[in-house]
C-alpha positions, -999 to +999 in steps of 0.1 A: -453-010+399-477-037+387-500-011+375-473+005+354-466-027+336-503-033+330-506+002+316-475-002+293-487-035+281-522-020+273-504+009+255-484-014+235-513-036+224-533-004+215-506+010+194-500-023+176-537-026+168-539+010+155-508+004+134-522-028+118-553-008+108-535+019+088-536+018+051-504+002+035-479+029+025-482+033-014-453+024-035-447+052-061-432+036-093-419+060-118-431+053-154-406+041-177-389+070-197-400+069-233-381+091-257-405+108-282-396+127-311-409+163-313-441+165-334-436+177-370-454+210-374-463+219-410-455+256-414-480+274-434-475+309-447-490+336-427-525+343-435-531+376-455-554+397-436-584+407-459-585+446-463-617+461-454-623+494-473-647+515-451-665+543-471-685+571-458-707+594-478-708+627-461-738+649-468-718+682-463-682+694-462-660+679-437-639+710-429-654+730-400-685+709-394-693+689-364-716+661-379-695+653-410-663+663-394-670+638-363-678+610-388-645+618-408-625+618-376-639+585-366-633+570-401-596+580-397-593+566-362-606+532-373-582+532-402-553+541-378-563+516-352-569+487-376-540+482-403-564+461-424-589+489-428-588+516-456-609+547-451-623+565-482-650+591-483-671+615-505-683+649-492-713+671-504-732+640-514-767+652-524-798+631-524-795+622-560-759+612-557-761+586-531-763+556-554-737+568-580-710+576-554-718+545-534-715+523-566-683+541-576-667+535-544-678+498-544-665+491-580-635+515-583-622+515-548-634+482-534-655+495-507-671+467-487-686+489-460-707+519-471-720+543-446-743+573-454-743+599-427-776+616-435-811+603-434-817+609-472-790+586-481-804+556-462-832+545-485-812+546-516-784+526-500-812+502-490-824+498-524-790+489-538-781+465-509-796+434-529-774+443-559-741+440-537-747+413-513-711+411-502-711+448-492-724+460-459-744+491-457-755+515-429-771+547-428-784+572-403-823+569-404-846+579-378-879+574-395-877+539-412-874+506-393-866+483-424-832+463-424-817+437-446-790+410-440-763+436-453-782+467-444-787+484-410-801+518-401-789+535-370-794+568-352-765+578-329-769+594-295-769+631-298-759+655-269 
């Protein structure tokens, strides 16, 4: 029985020692409730989206062709998908008509993106790119590597 009391006393001393080594229980104080006024938000009129007029010069007729027809369908899909894009075009644009048609679409119809879908249109569009710095030009060109800040040449993948 004496062993039992010694064991109980040792257990009591050990538990008191361990309890005294534990960190103090933190007291959680709630911050005082401060009533705040909702922030005043200045309402601005909705921003008017800038309309982009996307122009394509087609070297051939559109109806029944694969090259110009595909470009025309792509232009129409872009205009359908993006409500702030207007699609305009000219078909049967010959080598000597690239610049006049492009300038007409820029000045009369507000075109700010002009695409030539044949190689012979590329160099004339590159030549007028400096005259219209706020208009972006692109053309299908496989033989020339020149670019400008607002002119890029491209050659699409063909199957």
